[in-house]
N, C-alpha and C positions, 0 to 999 in steps of 0.2 A: 601477696607478694608480685612483682611485673619481671613476667616471662623477659628472657632476652635472647639471641641467635649467638650460640656460642662459636658453631662451625656449618657454614655450607661447603657440602660435599656433592661433589659428580663422580662421573664413573672414571674421571683421570688417576682421583687419589688412591681405588681399589684394584688398579691396572687393568680395567674392562675396556674393549674396543667398544661395546654396548652395553647398558643395563637398564634391566625393565625390573623394578623393586615389587614384586607383587605380595609379599607381606616382609617384616621384620619383627624380632623382638629384643629386647633386653631383659640378659639374665645372668645372674649375681658375676654383674660387674664387665659383662662383655653386650657386645651388640652384633646380632647374626640375622643376614640380608639373604631375602629369596630372591635371586635372579631369575628369570622366567627362563633365561638360554643358557645359563650356566652354572646353576644351582646356589648351593649359600653360602655365603663370603663370615670368616667371622672375624670378628674387629676389636679391637682395645683401642681407648683413645687416652693418651698419656697426659701426665701433669702441666707436658708445655704445649697439650692441645693438638700433638701432633696422632694422626689416623696408622695403626699398626694393625699388621694384618695378620692373625695370628693361624688361621686355617681356612681350610674351603675342602669343599663337598662337591665333586664338578656329575654334573647331570644335565643333561640335554632334553628330559621327559615334560619339561613344560610343567613342574608342580606349582599350582598357586598358593600355598598356605604349608606352616611348618610349625611343628612346637619341639621343644627341648624339654631335656629334662637329664638332673644327677642327680643322685642321692650323697656323692661322694667321686669330686673330679679324676681323683686316682686307680677309682676303681670300674668304674662304668659311667659312660654319658650316652643315653639316648637320643636321637633323633627319627622326628615322624615327619612326611611328607605326605601332600595329597594333591589331586588333579581331581579331573571331573566323577571319575570312574573307582580311584584305586586311592588306598593308604600304603606307604611302605613304611616298616619301622626297621629302622637303621640302629646297629651298633658303634659309635661313632669313637669307642673309648681308644685307638688308635687310630688317627688322621690319616695313617699311610696303608693300612689294611684296615677301613670299613667293613663291616659286615651286614647283609640286607638278612634280618630277623625272621621276619612276617611280612607279609602279602596280606591286606585285608580289602575285601569287596565291599563297594558301597553302589546304593542307589545309579544306572547309566545316567548320565549326564547330570550328573547333580551340581551344584552352585556350593562350596564351603566355604560356608562363614567362618568359623574357626577350627582351632584344633590345639590335642593338649595330649601331654604323655604324661604318668608318672610311672613309679614303680610298679605299679598293679594294672593300670586302666590306659586305655588309648579313646579318647573322648574327642567326638566331632558335631560340629551343630553345621545342619544343613540343609537345603531346601531339594526338594527333586520331584518328578515326574513320578504319581505311581497310579497305578491301576486300578480303578474301585470295584465294589461285589457288584456293579452293573456292568464290569467292562468299558467305564467312562475313564481318562484321565485329567487326573489332579494334581495341583500340585501343593505338596506337602512340605512342614516345615518340622524337621524333627531335631534331638540329639540323640546321638547313640552314644553309650554306653559298651566299650568293647572290654572284654578283659584281655588281657594280653596274651594272642595265642591263638585267639578266639577265630580268626582268618576271615569272618564274614559278618556283614551286620543282621542279617537273619538267626544268628546266635547270639545278638547282643543282650550284657546282663540286664541292661534297663533301656526301655526305648522312650522317651518326653516328647509330648507332640506339643508345638506353639501354634498358635494362633495365629501370629504376625514374622516376618520375617525379620523383624526390625526387634524380634527380642532378646535379650542381653543373656550371656551365659559365661559364666567364669569357675575353674577349675581351683580349690586349691589343694593344690600338690604334695603335699605332707600330710593331709588328717582327712584326705580323698571327700570333702565338701563339694556339691556340686552346686551355686549357685545359678537361678535362671529370674528375671525378671520379666514381665509382659502383662497383659491383658487380666489377665487371670489373677495378677496378682505378682507377689516377692514369697519363692518357695527355695529352701535351702535341703539337700538331698545328702544324705551320708552314704559314702560306698563303702559296702562291707561284704564280707562272706555271711554269706545267711545261715544261722546256726538256730538251734534250737536248744532254752536252758532249763533244766529243772530243779527250783532250789526247793526243796521240805522247808511248810512252815510252821510245823510243829511234829514230836515224836509219837504223836500218838492216829499218826495218820497211818493208812493201808501199806502194806511193803509192797502190793503188786498194782502196777497201773496197766491199763489196754491202752496204747496208745493210737490214733489217728492222724495220719499228716495228709492235706492236700498240697499238688505243685498244680496251677494254674500258669499255663503259657497264652497270652489272650495280646490279640491287634491291639496298638496302640491308640489308633485311629475309630474303632469299632468294637466296643467294649463286650460284642453279642458274638464273637467271632472270638474261641478258647478253646483253647485245651487243658484236659483234668487227668492228671494222674493220684491215687494215692497208695500209701504203702500204711501197715498198722507195724507194731513192733511190741514188745513188755518192756516196763520199767520196774525195776526193783530196788525197794531200799534194802541197804545193808547198814546196821547198825553200828555204832563205833567200836564197840565193843569186840565183834566177831573176829577173829583172828585168820579166817579161811581163806581162801583164794579164790577169787571169782572172774568170771568171763566179763571183759566191758560188753561184747554183744560185736568186737569186729572180731571178723573172723580171717584167718591166711588163707591164701587162694591154697588145692590140693596140688596143682603142680607148680612147676618152674622151669624155666627155660633160659639157657645160654649159651650165646656161641663160644667153642672153643679157638683162644686159651679165656676167654670172655670172664668179668668177675660178675657174682651176683650178691646185690645188699638189701636186705631184709627187716627191715625196722622193728623192734618187740617190744617200744614201749606204749602201747596201745592195745593190746590183746587180754593184760593181765590186772584185775585190780588186787590190792595188796599191801601188805607193810615188808621193806627189805626184800623185794625181791630181787633174785639171781638167775642170769641163764645159764643155760650149758647146751651141749647139742649130742646125741646119741644114735647111732647106728645100727642097721641089722645086724646081726651075726653073716661073719663071711665076704661082707664088703671091706671095702678099697676104699675110705673116706676121705677126699680132696681136703686139703689145708684150707682151717677155717679162721675166722676171728670174732671173738664176740668184745666190742669195744667198751663195755661195762666190765668186764673179768678179765682181759688179761693184759699181762705188766706191758710199763713202756721201753724202748730201747733207743737209747739214743745213742746218736753216732756223730761224729766232732771230727771235722776239717782238719784242726790243729787244735790238738786238747795239749793243754801243759803237761809236762812228764809228771809234776806232783802231785797233779788229780788223781790219786789212788784212791780215797776216800772221800767223798759228799757228806760234809757237817751241816750244810745251809743250800737249798734251792728254793728258789722263788719263781713264779713262775708271772708273767705278765699279759693281757692281751687288750691290744686297742682295737678303740673301732677305724682308725683314720690308717688301717694296713689291711692284708689279707686274710681274710679266716681261717687260714692255714700256719697266718706267722704270729708267733708269741719269741717273747723274749726272758732270756732265764739267767737269774744274776746267783751265782755260785759262789762258795768257799771253801776249801777243802780244811784238810785235819792241820794244814801248817798253816792257814789265815791266807791263803792264795786265792785271792778272789778275782774275778772273771766276770762283765756283762756277757752273754751271748746272743746272739741275732738264730733263731731257727725256725724250719718248717716242720709244719707237722703233714706227714702221708695220710690223707683221708681212707678211711676206713682201713687201716693197718695200723699195728704196733711200732710205728719207726716215726723218730722225730731227729733231724738232721741239722745241727748247728754247724755253720757254714761263715759265722763271722765272730771273731772273739776280741773282744777289749780288755786286755789286763787293768788292774786298779790297783797300781802299786804301793798309793798312800793310803789302801785301808788294808791293816794289818794287825787289826785285832779281833775278838770272837765278836760274831754278829747273833746279836740274839733280833734283832727284828730286824724286818728291812719291808719298806713299800718303797711304791717305785711308778711316776707318772711321765706319759710324753704328751708334751705341746706345740703345735704348729705355730712356726713363725712365721715363714715367707715360701714361697714356691714348694719344694721338694723337702724343706730345711726344718729341723725338729731340733727343740731343744727336750732334752731328760732329767726328771728331779728323782733323784734318790733320797730317802729321808733313813737313816741307819741309825740304831742302838743297840751299841756294844755292851758286853757282858761283863768287861771291866777298861777302865780310860785312867789313865796315870793323872793325876793333878798337875 
């Protein structure tokens, strides 16, 4: 296919007095330009080949590389910027009020080749002058994978050395795979949380195993320089016909602290192994316990901003949750004893028993008894969504 020039763009198209582009990226249909003097400019190209600026992140800190990521443009948009000694992670979900989330340190006077970010990691490919074990200065080529929030390259999740600065590196943002191509060949790294899995191969195996796990931290350029720690534990197999409750091995801390009037949240799902476990709380005699809420056990309280007067008894309640809205938002499809049907947008208050329904839509054309209802929501354009509902009635006249 023969390429052709669509549009030649200069600083006047972006409303800039001067323009020095140090990096750019095309992501999810938008173009991101990093200007050395003014920061990030986000723009779109219309069908009429017009340039439309849709966002700016202004900074004069002299950044030379950028990376962008969003798992859902409605909920979170991440921006990373880097120069020769620092990487900044910025929450750019609100362009009016951007927030610097984390500052990462990298070797001083580094040359940044490329930069990526996704939901879990910040990845940087760089060249830097580092001091060897003989106190000599040497240029090293590395790719550092930083767990988001790690703050410094010395705590990198993994450090990959390269023999040449011409090494090609690319991160697949969705499946956390890192591709490297250099003089050693082609390598694909799967970035994931380290864990060990035990799978019994037969029912005749011994019930108790003594396990020793080694953790080794090494210099990526000199494998002889390393630190090793070990920890041991026992692993016991429980038969599938055993109805006792077993400790999983994880233990709760002996003390918890919270500022008044702050709240405290304790996950309970990883400490006991057994069938159909429910949880409750007891206090020593004579104590005046604070209010508590066990998410698994307590009833849910639904409050309505404007509830129809006829909704004195619900006969149909269907809840739907969609990936394209906030985790705390749900849709309720309700019908009362008089067949009054209402579709409601509700918000769940995390770690409480409260659900607030604040946007209600009456469906007057649905006036028969519902026996089955399923619903889904589809993205149409921008912030517009179409809801499709399938209903089976108890009885429907011919």
